[in-house]
mmCIF file as Biopython writes it, N, C-alpha, C and O atoms, coordinates in Angstrom:
data_model
#
loop_
_atom_site.group_PDB
_atom_site.id
_atom_site.type_symbol
_atom_site.label_atom_id
_atom_site.label_alt_id
_atom_site.label_comp_id
_atom_site.label_asym_id
_atom_site.label_entity_id
_atom_site.label_seq_id
_atom_site.pdbx_PDB_ins_code
_atom_site.Cartn_x
_atom_site.Cartn_y
_atom_site.Cartn_z
_atom_site.occupancy
_atom_site.B_iso_or_equiv
_atom_site.auth_seq_id
_atom_site.auth_asym_id
_atom_site.pdbx_PDB_model_num
ATOM 1   N N  . MET A ? 1  ? -43.141 -8.775  9.399   1.0 0.0 1  A 1 
ATOM 2   C CA . MET A ? 1  ? -42.009 -9.749  8.899   1.0 0.0 1  A 1 
ATOM 3   C C  . MET A ? 1  ? -41.515 -9.502  7.482   1.0 0.0 1  A 1 
ATOM 4   O O  . MET A ? 1  ? -42.345 -9.463  6.574   1.0 0.0 1  A 1 
ATOM 5   N N  . SER A ? 2  ? -40.285 -9.341  7.241   1.0 0.0 2  A 1 
ATOM 6   C CA . SER A ? 2  ? -39.752 -8.996  5.874   1.0 0.0 2  A 1 
ATOM 7   C C  . SER A ? 2  ? -39.815 -10.111 5.034   1.0 0.0 2  A 1 
ATOM 8   O O  . SER A ? 2  ? -40.060 -11.248 5.438   1.0 0.0 2  A 1 
ATOM 9   N N  . ALA A ? 3  ? -39.572 -9.769  3.734   1.0 0.0 3  A 1 
ATOM 10  C CA . ALA A ? 3  ? -39.459 -10.761 2.726   1.0 0.0 3  A 1 
ATOM 11  C C  . ALA A ? 3  ? -38.569 -11.737 3.007   1.0 0.0 3  A 1 
ATOM 12  O O  . ALA A ? 3  ? -38.877 -12.908 2.782   1.0 0.0 3  A 1 
ATOM 13  N N  . ILE A ? 4  ? -37.286 -11.390 3.561   1.0 0.0 4  A 1 
ATOM 14  C CA . ILE A ? 4  ? -36.104 -12.104 3.783   1.0 0.0 4  A 1 
ATOM 15  C C  . ILE A ? 4  ? -36.450 -13.172 4.948   1.0 0.0 4  A 1 
ATOM 16  O O  . ILE A ? 4  ? -36.107 -14.354 4.956   1.0 0.0 4  A 1 
ATOM 17  N N  . GLU A ? 5  ? -37.119 -12.569 5.817   1.0 0.0 5  A 1 
ATOM 18  C CA . GLU A ? 5  ? -37.483 -13.494 6.875   1.0 0.0 5  A 1 
ATOM 19  C C  . GLU A ? 5  ? -38.578 -14.725 6.658   1.0 0.0 5  A 1 
ATOM 20  O O  . GLU A ? 5  ? -38.635 -15.824 7.210   1.0 0.0 5  A 1 
ATOM 21  N N  . GLN A ? 6  ? -39.334 -14.189 5.753   1.0 0.0 6  A 1 
ATOM 22  C CA . GLN A ? 6  ? -40.320 -15.248 5.297   1.0 0.0 6  A 1 
ATOM 23  C C  . GLN A ? 6  ? -39.414 -16.335 4.589   1.0 0.0 6  A 1 
ATOM 24  O O  . GLN A ? 6  ? -39.308 -17.499 4.976   1.0 0.0 6  A 1 
ATOM 25  N N  . TYR A ? 7  ? -38.703 -15.721 3.368   1.0 0.0 7  A 1 
ATOM 26  C CA . TYR A ? 7  ? -37.919 -16.654 2.791   1.0 0.0 7  A 1 
ATOM 27  C C  . TYR A ? 7  ? -37.224 -17.625 3.611   1.0 0.0 7  A 1 
ATOM 28  O O  . TYR A ? 7  ? -37.312 -18.808 3.280   1.0 0.0 7  A 1 
ATOM 29  N N  . LEU A ? 8  ? -36.635 -17.347 4.497   1.0 0.0 8  A 1 
ATOM 30  C CA . LEU A ? 8  ? -35.876 -18.507 5.587   1.0 0.0 8  A 1 
ATOM 31  C C  . LEU A ? 8  ? -36.768 -19.139 6.203   1.0 0.0 8  A 1 
ATOM 32  O O  . LEU A ? 8  ? -36.483 -20.307 6.468   1.0 0.0 8  A 1 
ATOM 33  N N  . ILE A ? 9  ? -37.998 -18.676 6.603   1.0 0.0 9  A 1 
ATOM 34  C CA . ILE A ? 9  ? -38.941 -19.692 7.204   1.0 0.0 9  A 1 
ATOM 35  C C  . ILE A ? 9  ? -39.415 -20.725 6.195   1.0 0.0 9  A 1 
ATOM 36  O O  . ILE A ? 9  ? -39.605 -21.900 6.507   1.0 0.0 9  A 1 
ATOM 37  N N  . ASP A ? 10 ? -39.621 -20.176 4.810   1.0 0.0 10 A 1 
ATOM 38  C CA . ASP A ? 10 ? -40.054 -21.129 4.039   1.0 0.0 10 A 1 
ATOM 39  C C  . ASP A ? 10 ? -39.152 -22.067 3.421   1.0 0.0 10 A 1 
ATOM 40  O O  . ASP A ? 10 ? -39.516 -23.116 2.890   1.0 0.0 10 A 1 
ATOM 41  N N  . THR A ? 11 ? -37.722 -21.577 3.524   1.0 0.0 11 A 1 
ATOM 42  C CA . THR A ? 11 ? -36.634 -22.648 2.978   1.0 0.0 11 A 1 
ATOM 43  C C  . THR A ? 11 ? -36.545 -23.631 4.152   1.0 0.0 11 A 1 
ATOM 44  O O  . THR A ? 11 ? -36.244 -24.796 3.894   1.0 0.0 11 A 1 
ATOM 45  N N  . TYR A ? 12 ? -36.773 -23.274 5.384   1.0 0.0 12 A 1 
ATOM 46  C CA . TYR A ? 12 ? -36.535 -24.226 6.600   1.0 0.0 12 A 1 
ATOM 47  C C  . TYR A ? 12 ? -37.720 -25.049 6.535   1.0 0.0 12 A 1 
ATOM 48  O O  . TYR A ? 12 ? -37.460 -26.234 6.745   1.0 0.0 12 A 1 
ATOM 49  N N  . ARG A ? 13 ? -38.707 -24.849 6.354   1.0 0.0 13 A 1 
ATOM 50  C CA . ARG A ? 13 ? -40.056 -25.706 6.036   1.0 0.0 13 A 1 
ATOM 51  C C  . ARG A ? 13 ? -39.876 -26.709 4.816   1.0 0.0 13 A 1 
ATOM 52  O O  . ARG A ? 13 ? -40.111 -27.911 4.940   1.0 0.0 13 A 1 
ATOM 53  N N  . ALA A ? 14 ? -39.506 -26.217 3.798   1.0 0.0 14 A 1 
ATOM 54  C CA . ALA A ? 14 ? -39.171 -26.867 2.729   1.0 0.0 14 A 1 
ATOM 55  C C  . ALA A ? 14 ? -38.037 -28.286 3.009   1.0 0.0 14 A 1 
ATOM 56  O O  . ALA A ? 14 ? -38.163 -29.478 2.728   1.0 0.0 14 A 1 
ATOM 57  N N  . SER A ? 15 ? -36.988 -27.557 3.646   1.0 0.0 15 A 1 
ATOM 58  C CA . SER A ? 15 ? -36.087 -28.734 4.155   1.0 0.0 15 A 1 
ATOM 59  C C  . SER A ? 15 ? -36.594 -29.727 4.927   1.0 0.0 15 A 1 
ATOM 60  O O  . SER A ? 15 ? -36.307 -30.919 4.816   1.0 0.0 15 A 1 
ATOM 61  N N  . GLN A ? 16 ? -37.446 -29.181 5.815   1.0 0.0 16 A 1 
ATOM 62  C CA . GLN A ? 16 ? -38.003 -30.350 6.813   1.0 0.0 16 A 1 
ATOM 63  C C  . GLN A ? 16 ? -38.854 -31.350 6.200   1.0 0.0 16 A 1 
ATOM 64  O O  . GLN A ? 16 ? -38.805 -32.537 6.520   1.0 0.0 16 A 1 
ATOM 65  N N  . HIS A ? 17 ? -39.700 -30.839 5.247   1.0 0.0 17 A 1 
ATOM 66  C CA . HIS A ? 17 ? -40.717 -31.600 4.591   1.0 0.0 17 A 1 
ATOM 67  C C  . HIS A ? 17 ? -40.155 -32.296 3.359   1.0 0.0 17 A 1 
ATOM 68  O O  . HIS A ? 17 ? -40.913 -33.160 2.919   1.0 0.0 17 A 1 
ATOM 69  N N  . GLY A ? 18 ? -39.042 -32.138 2.711   1.0 0.0 18 A 1 
ATOM 70  C CA . GLY A ? 18 ? -38.388 -32.508 1.419   1.0 0.0 18 A 1 
ATOM 71  C C  . GLY A ? 18 ? -39.101 -31.786 0.183   1.0 0.0 18 A 1 
ATOM 72  O O  . GLY A ? 18 ? -39.093 -32.313 -0.929  1.0 0.0 18 A 1 
ATOM 73  N N  . ASP A ? 19 ? -39.599 -30.792 0.382   1.0 0.0 19 A 1 
ATOM 74  C CA . ASP A ? 19 ? -40.226 -29.924 -0.551  1.0 0.0 19 A 1 
ATOM 75  C C  . ASP A ? 19 ? -39.064 -29.355 -1.462  1.0 0.0 19 A 1 
ATOM 76  O O  . ASP A ? 19 ? -37.896 -29.356 -1.074  1.0 0.0 19 A 1 
ATOM 77  N N  . PRO A ? 20 ? -39.477 -28.840 -2.770  1.0 0.0 20 A 1 
ATOM 78  C CA . PRO A ? 20 ? -38.400 -28.052 -3.328  1.0 0.0 20 A 1 
ATOM 79  C C  . PRO A ? 20 ? -38.275 -26.722 -2.781  1.0 0.0 20 A 1 
ATOM 80  O O  . PRO A ? 20 ? -39.285 -26.111 -2.433  1.0 0.0 20 A 1 
ATOM 81  N N  . MET A ? 21 ? -36.934 -26.141 -2.657  1.0 0.0 21 A 1 
ATOM 82  C CA . MET A ? 21 ? -36.863 -24.820 -2.197  1.0 0.0 21 A 1 
ATOM 83  C C  . MET A ? 21 ? -37.759 -23.459 -2.929  1.0 0.0 21 A 1 
ATOM 84  O O  . MET A ? 21 ? -37.894 -23.410 -4.151  1.0 0.0 21 A 1 
ATOM 85  N N  . PRO A ? 22 ? -38.185 -22.669 -2.252  1.0 0.0 22 A 1 
ATOM 86  C CA . PRO A ? 22 ? -38.980 -21.554 -2.840  1.0 0.0 22 A 1 
ATOM 87  C C  . PRO A ? 22 ? -37.742 -20.608 -3.547  1.0 0.0 22 A 1 
ATOM 88  O O  . PRO A ? 22 ? -36.578 -20.728 -3.165  1.0 0.0 22 A 1 
ATOM 89  N N  . PRO A ? 23 ? -38.123 -19.698 -4.576  1.0 0.0 23 A 1 
ATOM 90  C CA . PRO A ? 23 ? -37.266 -18.911 -5.271  1.0 0.0 23 A 1 
ATOM 91  C C  . PRO A ? 23 ? -36.932 -17.621 -4.217  1.0 0.0 23 A 1 
ATOM 92  O O  . PRO A ? 23 ? -37.770 -17.087 -3.490  1.0 0.0 23 A 1 
ATOM 93  N N  . PRO A ? 24 ? -35.672 -17.299 -4.305  1.0 0.0 24 A 1 
ATOM 94  C CA . PRO A ? 24 ? -35.458 -16.130 -3.446  1.0 0.0 24 A 1 
ATOM 95  C C  . PRO A ? 24 ? -36.307 -14.862 -3.722  1.0 0.0 24 A 1 
ATOM 96  O O  . PRO A ? 24 ? -36.756 -14.712 -4.858  1.0 0.0 24 A 1 
ATOM 97  N N  . PRO A ? 25 ? -36.540 -14.006 -2.828  1.0 0.0 25 A 1 
ATOM 98  C CA . PRO A ? 25 ? -37.510 -12.877 -3.132  1.0 0.0 25 A 1 
ATOM 99  C C  . PRO A ? 25 ? -36.737 -11.898 -4.189  1.0 0.0 25 A 1 
ATOM 100 O O  . PRO A ? 25 ? -35.556 -11.558 -4.117  1.0 0.0 25 A 1 
ATOM 101 N N  . GLY A ? 26 ? -37.650 -11.545 -5.146  1.0 0.0 26 A 1 
ATOM 102 C CA . GLY A ? 26 ? -36.980 -10.628 -6.028  1.0 0.0 26 A 1 
ATOM 103 C C  . GLY A ? 26 ? -36.266 -11.237 -7.340  1.0 0.0 26 A 1 
ATOM 104 O O  . GLY A ? 26 ? -35.817 -10.567 -8.269  1.0 0.0 26 A 1 
ATOM 105 N N  . ARG A ? 27 ? -36.251 -12.536 -7.237  1.0 0.0 27 A 1 
ATOM 106 C CA . ARG A ? 27 ? -35.644 -13.087 -8.372  1.0 0.0 27 A 1 
ATOM 107 C C  . ARG A ? 27 ? -36.331 -12.788 -9.647  1.0 0.0 27 A 1 
ATOM 108 O O  . ARG A ? 27 ? -35.648 -12.548 -10.642 1.0 0.0 27 A 1 
ATOM 109 N N  . ASP A ? 28 ? -37.506 -12.783 -9.699  1.0 0.0 28 A 1 
ATOM 110 C CA . ASP A ? 28 ? -38.420 -12.767 -11.009 1.0 0.0 28 A 1 
ATOM 111 C C  . ASP A ? 28 ? -39.064 -11.450 -11.176 1.0 0.0 28 A 1 
ATOM 112 O O  . ASP A ? 28 ? -40.071 -11.384 -11.881 1.0 0.0 28 A 1 
ATOM 113 N N  . ASP A ? 29 ? -38.472 -10.121 -10.456 1.0 0.0 29 A 1 
ATOM 114 C CA . ASP A ? 29 ? -39.137 -9.031  -10.520 1.0 0.0 29 A 1 
ATOM 115 C C  . ASP A ? 29 ? -38.809 -8.508  -11.915 1.0 0.0 29 A 1 
ATOM 116 O O  . ASP A ? 29 ? -39.732 -8.006  -12.558 1.0 0.0 29 A 1 
ATOM 117 N N  . LEU A ? 30 ? -37.607 -8.572  -12.439 1.0 0.0 30 A 1 
ATOM 118 C CA . LEU A ? 30 ? -37.476 -7.931  -13.742 1.0 0.0 30 A 1 
ATOM 119 C C  . LEU A ? 30 ? -38.226 -8.502  -14.692 1.0 0.0 30 A 1 
ATOM 120 O O  . LEU A ? 30 ? -38.676 -7.764  -15.570 1.0 0.0 30 A 1 
ATOM 121 N N  . ALA A ? 31 ? -38.480 -9.724  -14.720 1.0 0.0 31 A 1 
ATOM 122 C CA . ALA A ? 31 ? -39.116 -10.697 -15.823 1.0 0.0 31 A 1 
ATOM 123 C C  . ALA A ? 31 ? -40.625 -10.173 -15.705 1.0 0.0 31 A 1 
ATOM 124 O O  . ALA A ? 31 ? -41.265 -10.218 -16.756 1.0 0.0 31 A 1 
ATOM 125 N N  . VAL A ? 32 ? -41.249 -9.706  -14.625 1.0 0.0 32 A 1 
ATOM 126 C CA . VAL A ? 32 ? -42.648 -9.418  -14.419 1.0 0.0 32 A 1 
ATOM 127 C C  . VAL A ? 32 ? -42.694 -8.018  -15.011 1.0 0.0 32 A 1 
ATOM 128 O O  . VAL A ? 32 ? -43.656 -7.728  -15.722 1.0 0.0 32 A 1 
ATOM 129 N N  . VAL A ? 33 ? -41.686 -7.079  -14.766 1.0 0.0 33 A 1 
ATOM 130 C CA . VAL A ? 33 ? -41.799 -5.834  -15.287 1.0 0.0 33 A 1 
ATOM 131 C C  . VAL A ? 33 ? -41.828 -5.827  -16.785 1.0 0.0 33 A 1 
ATOM 132 O O  . VAL A ? 33 ? -42.672 -5.211  -17.436 1.0 0.0 33 A 1 
ATOM 133 N N  . ARG A ? 34 ? -40.888 -6.524  -17.280 1.0 0.0 34 A 1 
ATOM 134 C CA . ARG A ? 34 ? -40.890 -6.753  -18.874 1.0 0.0 34 A 1 
ATOM 135 C C  . ARG A ? 34 ? -42.046 -7.497  -19.434 1.0 0.0 34 A 1 
ATOM 136 O O  . ARG A ? 34 ? -42.210 -7.343  -20.644 1.0 0.0 34 A 1 
ATOM 137 N N  . ALA A ? 35 ? -42.835 -8.228  -18.848 1.0 0.0 35 A 1 
ATOM 138 C CA . ALA A ? 35 ? -44.093 -8.959  -19.192 1.0 0.0 35 A 1 
ATOM 139 C C  . ALA A ? 35 ? -44.996 -7.926  -19.181 1.0 0.0 35 A 1 
ATOM 140 O O  . ALA A ? 35 ? -45.663 -7.873  -20.215 1.0 0.0 35 A 1 
ATOM 141 N N  . ALA A ? 36 ? -45.255 -7.042  -18.317 1.0 0.0 36 A 1 
ATOM 142 C CA . ALA A ? 36 ? -46.224 -5.983  -17.991 1.0 0.0 36 A 1 
ATOM 143 C C  . ALA A ? 36 ? -46.009 -4.944  -19.115 1.0 0.0 36 A 1 
ATOM 144 O O  . ALA A ? 36 ? -46.971 -4.379  -19.635 1.0 0.0 36 A 1 
ATOM 145 N N  . ARG A ? 37 ? -44.695 -4.695  -19.492 1.0 0.0 37 A 1 
ATOM 146 C CA . ARG A ? 37 ? -44.557 -3.655  -20.557 1.0 0.0 37 A 1 
ATOM 147 C C  . ARG A ? 37 ? -44.867 -4.489  -21.917 1.0 0.0 37 A 1 
ATOM 148 O O  . ARG A ? 37 ? -45.626 -3.885  -22.676 1.0 0.0 37 A 1 
ATOM 149 N N  . ALA A ? 38 ? -44.520 -5.490  -22.274 1.0 0.0 38 A 1 
ATOM 150 C CA . ALA A ? 38 ? -44.839 -6.226  -23.570 1.0 0.0 38 A 1 
ATOM 151 C C  . ALA A ? 38 ? -46.350 -6.199  -23.604 1.0 0.0 38 A 1 
ATOM 152 O O  . ALA A ? 38 ? -46.882 -5.906  -24.675 1.0 0.0 38 A 1 
ATOM 153 N N  . TYR A ? 39 ? -47.156 -6.492  -22.473 1.0 0.0 39 A 1 
ATOM 154 C CA . TYR A ? 39 ? -48.620 -6.631  -22.710 1.0 0.0 39 A 1 
ATOM 155 C C  . TYR A ? 39 ? -49.099 -5.258  -22.881 1.0 0.0 39 A 1 
ATOM 156 O O  . TYR A ? 39 ? -50.115 -5.140  -23.567 1.0 0.0 39 A 1 
ATOM 157 N N  . GLU A ? 40 ? -48.550 -4.153  -22.377 1.0 0.0 40 A 1 
ATOM 158 C CA . GLU A ? 40 ? -49.263 -2.886  -22.437 1.0 0.0 40 A 1 
ATOM 159 C C  . GLU A ? 40 ? -48.936 -2.353  -24.027 1.0 0.0 40 A 1 
ATOM 160 O O  . GLU A ? 40 ? -49.621 -1.481  -24.563 1.0 0.0 40 A 1 
ATOM 161 N N  . GLN A ? 41 ? -47.917 -2.938  -24.613 1.0 0.0 41 A 1 
ATOM 162 C CA . GLN A ? 41 ? -47.400 -2.546  -25.895 1.0 0.0 41 A 1 
ATOM 163 C C  . GLN A ? 41 ? -48.331 -3.430  -26.959 1.0 0.0 41 A 1 
ATOM 164 O O  . GLN A ? 41 ? -48.721 -2.960  -28.028 1.0 0.0 41 A 1 
ATOM 165 N N  . PHE A ? 42 ? -48.593 -4.622  -26.559 1.0 0.0 42 A 1 
ATOM 166 C CA . PHE A ? 42 ? -49.524 -5.379  -27.116 1.0 0.0 42 A 1 
ATOM 167 C C  . PHE A ? 42 ? -51.013 -4.732  -27.290 1.0 0.0 42 A 1 
ATOM 168 O O  . PHE A ? 42 ? -51.644 -4.657  -28.344 1.0 0.0 42 A 1 
ATOM 169 N N  . ARG A ? 43 ? -51.426 -4.276  -25.975 1.0 0.0 43 A 1 
ATOM 170 C CA . ARG A ? 43 ? -52.774 -3.754  -26.002 1.0 0.0 43 A 1 
ATOM 171 C C  . ARG A ? 43 ? -52.779 -2.508  -26.866 1.0 0.0 43 A 1 
ATOM 172 O O  . ARG A ? 43 ? -53.755 -2.216  -27.557 1.0 0.0 43 A 1 
ATOM 173 N N  . ALA A ? 44 ? -51.678 -1.782  -26.817 1.0 0.0 44 A 1 
ATOM 174 C CA . ALA A ? 44 ? -51.797 -0.306  -27.603 1.0 0.0 44 A 1 
ATOM 175 C C  . ALA A ? 44 ? -51.771 -0.790  -29.071 1.0 0.0 44 A 1 
ATOM 176 O O  . ALA A ? 44 ? -52.343 -0.027  -29.850 1.0 0.0 44 A 1 
ATOM 177 N N  . VAL A ? 45 ? -51.257 -1.834  -29.574 1.0 0.0 45 A 1 
ATOM 178 C CA . VAL A ? 45 ? -51.501 -2.200  -31.091 1.0 0.0 45 A 1 
ATOM 179 C C  . VAL A ? 45 ? -52.720 -2.656  -31.255 1.0 0.0 45 A 1 
ATOM 180 O O  . VAL A ? 45 ? -53.293 -2.503  -32.334 1.0 0.0 45 A 1 
ATOM 181 N N  . LEU A ? 46 ? -53.251 -3.230  -30.301 1.0 0.0 46 A 1 
ATOM 182 C CA . LEU A ? 46 ? -54.702 -3.665  -30.614 1.0 0.0 46 A 1 
ATOM 183 C C  . LEU A ? 46 ? -55.734 -2.611  -30.696 1.0 0.0 46 A 1 
ATOM 184 O O  . LEU A ? 46 ? -56.797 -2.732  -31.305 1.0 0.0 46 A 1 
ATOM 185 N N  . ASP A ? 47 ? -55.339 -1.544  -30.024 1.0 0.0 47 A 1 
ATOM 186 C CA . ASP A ? 47 ? -56.141 -0.371  -29.896 1.0 0.0 47 A 1 
ATOM 187 C C  . ASP A ? 47 ? -55.766 0.720   -30.920 1.0 0.0 47 A 1 
ATOM 188 O O  . ASP A ? 47 ? -56.285 1.833   -30.998 1.0 0.0 47 A 1 
ATOM 189 N N  . GLY A ? 48 ? -54.765 0.212   -31.703 1.0 0.0 48 A 1 
ATOM 190 C CA . GLY A ? 48 ? -54.674 1.111   -32.942 1.0 0.0 48 A 1 
ATOM 191 C C  . GLY A ? 48 ? -53.575 2.124   -32.666 1.0 0.0 48 A 1 
ATOM 192 O O  . GLY A ? 48 ? -53.311 2.997   -33.493 1.0 0.0 48 A 1 
ATOM 193 N N  . ARG A ? 49 ? -52.916 2.011   -31.476 1.0 0.0 49 A 1 
ATOM 194 C CA . ARG A ? 49 ? -51.907 3.083   -31.158 1.0 0.0 49 A 1 
ATOM 195 C C  . ARG A ? 49 ? -50.491 2.503   -31.421 1.0 0.0 49 A 1 
ATOM 196 O O  . ARG A ? 49 ? -50.389 1.289   -31.596 1.0 0.0 49 A 1 
ATOM 197 N N  . PRO A ? 50 ? -49.426 3.275   -31.457 1.0 0.0 50 A 1 
ATOM 198 C CA . PRO A ? 50 ? -48.276 2.892   -31.824 1.0 0.0 50 A 1 
ATOM 199 C C  . PRO A ? 50 ? -47.691 1.945   -30.783 1.0 0.0 50 A 1 
ATOM 200 O O  . PRO A ? 50 ? -47.915 2.327   -29.634 1.0 0.0 50 A 1 
ATOM 201 N N  . GLY A ? 51 ? -47.092 0.962   -30.869 1.0 0.0 51 A 1 
ATOM 202 C CA . GLY A ? 51 ? -46.543 -0.140  -29.943 1.0 0.0 51 A 1 
ATOM 203 C C  . GLY A ? 51 ? -45.145 0.106   -29.367 1.0 0.0 51 A 1 
ATOM 204 O O  . GLY A ? 51 ? -44.411 -0.779  -28.926 1.0 0.0 51 A 1 
ATOM 205 N N  . ARG A ? 52 ? -44.840 1.521   -29.428 1.0 0.0 52 A 1 
ATOM 206 C CA . ARG A ? 52 ? -43.476 1.834   -29.015 1.0 0.0 52 A 1 
ATOM 207 C C  . ARG A ? 52 ? -43.402 2.112   -27.405 1.0 0.0 52 A 1 
ATOM 208 O O  . ARG A ? 52 ? -44.416 2.257   -26.723 1.0 0.0 52 A 1 
ATOM 209 N N  . HIS A ? 53 ? -42.323 2.158   -26.984 1.0 0.0 53 A 1 
ATOM 210 C CA . HIS A ? 53 ? -42.075 2.265   -25.346 1.0 0.0 53 A 1 
ATOM 211 C C  . HIS A ? 53 ? -42.443 3.648   -25.140 1.0 0.0 53 A 1 
ATOM 212 O O  . HIS A ? 53 ? -41.958 4.521   -25.859 1.0 0.0 53 A 1 
ATOM 213 N N  . PRO A ? 54 ? -43.269 3.919   -24.206 1.0 0.0 54 A 1 
ATOM 214 C CA . PRO A ? 54 ? -43.732 5.351   -23.928 1.0 0.0 54 A 1 
ATOM 215 C C  . PRO A ? 54 ? -42.448 6.164   -23.395 1.0 0.0 54 A 1 
ATOM 216 O O  . PRO A ? 54 ? -42.416 7.369   -23.645 1.0 0.0 54 A 1 
ATOM 217 N N  . TRP A ? 55 ? -41.476 5.628   -22.736 1.0 0.0 55 A 1 
ATOM 218 C CA . TRP A ? 55 ? -40.301 6.546   -22.423 1.0 0.0 55 A 1 
ATOM 219 C C  . TRP A ? 55 ? -39.761 7.154   -23.587 1.0 0.0 55 A 1 
ATOM 220 O O  . TRP A ? 55 ? -39.564 8.364   -23.695 1.0 0.0 55 A 1 
ATOM 221 N N  . ARG A ? 56 ? -39.515 6.275   -24.481 1.0 0.0 56 A 1 
ATOM 222 C CA . ARG A ? 56 ? -38.849 6.712   -25.728 1.0 0.0 56 A 1 
ATOM 223 C C  . ARG A ? 56 ? -39.648 7.712   -26.294 1.0 0.0 56 A 1 
ATOM 224 O O  . ARG A ? 56 ? -39.045 8.743   -26.594 1.0 0.0 56 A 1 
ATOM 225 N N  . ALA A ? 57 ? -40.950 7.670   -26.536 1.0 0.0 57 A 1 
ATOM 226 C CA . ALA A ? 57 ? -41.870 8.687   -27.216 1.0 0.0 57 A 1 
ATOM 227 C C  . ALA A ? 57 ? -41.807 10.043  -26.420 1.0 0.0 57 A 1 
ATOM 228 O O  . ALA A ? 57 ? -41.910 11.135  -26.979 1.0 0.0 57 A 1 
ATOM 229 N N  . ALA A ? 58 ? -41.631 9.881   -25.077 1.0 0.0 58 A 1 
ATOM 230 C CA . ALA A ? 58 ? -41.728 11.044  -24.156 1.0 0.0 58 A 1 
ATOM 231 C C  . ALA A ? 58 ? -40.256 11.752  -24.506 1.0 0.0 58 A 1 
ATOM 232 O O  . ALA A ? 58 ? -40.189 12.970  -24.673 1.0 0.0 58 A 1 
ATOM 233 N N  . LEU A ? 59 ? -39.274 11.031  -24.586 1.0 0.0 59 A 1 
ATOM 234 C CA . LEU A ? 59 ? -37.916 11.663  -24.912 1.0 0.0 59 A 1 
ATOM 235 C C  . LEU A ? 59 ? -37.699 12.496  -26.170 1.0 0.0 59 A 1 
ATOM 236 O O  . LEU A ? 59 ? -37.127 13.579  -26.297 1.0 0.0 59 A 1 
ATOM 237 N N  . ARG A ? 60 ? -38.363 11.637  -27.159 1.0 0.0 60 A 1 
ATOM 238 C CA . ARG A ? 60 ? -38.301 12.014  -28.560 1.0 0.0 60 A 1 
ATOM 239 C C  . ARG A ? 60 ? -38.904 13.248  -28.720 1.0 0.0 60 A 1 
ATOM 240 O O  . ARG A ? 60 ? -38.439 14.126  -29.447 1.0 0.0 60 A 1 
ATOM 241 N N  . ARG A ? 61 ? -40.269 13.388  -27.849 1.0 0.0 61 A 1 
ATOM 242 C CA . ARG A ? 61 ? -41.300 14.781  -27.846 1.0 0.0 61 A 1 
ATOM 243 C C  . ARG A ? 61 ? -40.137 15.938  -27.099 1.0 0.0 61 A 1 
ATOM 244 O O  . ARG A ? 61 ? -40.001 17.045  -27.620 1.0 0.0 61 A 1 
ATOM 245 N N  . LEU A ? 62 ? -39.464 15.617  -26.049 1.0 0.0 62 A 1 
ATOM 246 C CA . LEU A ? 62 ? -38.762 16.386  -25.219 1.0 0.0 62 A 1 
ATOM 247 C C  . LEU A ? 62 ? -37.423 17.117  -26.022 1.0 0.0 62 A 1 
ATOM 248 O O  . LEU A ? 62 ? -37.015 18.258  -25.800 1.0 0.0 62 A 1 
ATOM 249 N N  . THR A ? 63 ? -36.967 16.333  -26.818 1.0 0.0 63 A 1 
ATOM 250 C CA . THR A ? 63 ? -35.752 16.508  -27.599 1.0 0.0 63 A 1 
ATOM 251 C C  . THR A ? 63 ? -36.152 17.332  -28.765 1.0 0.0 63 A 1 
ATOM 252 O O  . THR A ? 63 ? -35.342 18.135  -29.228 1.0 0.0 63 A 1 
ATOM 253 N N  . ALA A ? 64 ? -37.330 17.199  -29.277 1.0 0.0 64 A 1 
ATOM 254 C CA . ALA A ? 64 ? -37.859 17.712  -30.434 1.0 0.0 64 A 1 
ATOM 255 C C  . ALA A ? 64 ? -38.108 19.201  -30.263 1.0 0.0 64 A 1 
ATOM 256 O O  . ALA A ? 64 ? -37.893 20.052  -31.125 1.0 0.0 64 A 1 
ATOM 257 N N  . ARG A ? 65 ? -38.577 19.403  -29.071 1.0 0.0 65 A 1 
ATOM 258 C CA . ARG A ? 65 ? -38.788 21.035  -28.663 1.0 0.0 65 A 1 
ATOM 259 C C  . ARG A ? 65 ? -37.577 21.831  -28.333 1.0 0.0 65 A 1 
ATOM 260 O O  . ARG A ? 65 ? -37.672 23.058  -28.325 1.0 0.0 65 A 1 
ATOM 261 N N  . SER A ? 66 ? -36.441 21.248  -28.057 1.0 0.0 66 A 1 
ATOM 262 C CA . SER A ? 66 ? -35.070 21.785  -27.805 1.0 0.0 66 A 1 
ATOM 263 C C  . SER A ? 66 ? -34.634 22.563  -29.020 1.0 0.0 66 A 1 
ATOM 264 O O  . SER A ? 66 ? -33.528 23.103  -29.043 1.0 0.0 66 A 1 
#
């Protein structure tokens, strides 16, 4: 069963029981990724490493070699 099918079933059940509608699939995906990134940056600072974004540091290293 796909996420859309499950969402439709949950929406139908919620409407039948008078419960609040569930959030659509994928609505909070970007927020979860941002929170995970912020947590990793926080852990890096606690470990004594720079809390910068790892992709920016990798791009900086690549451009410095050229």
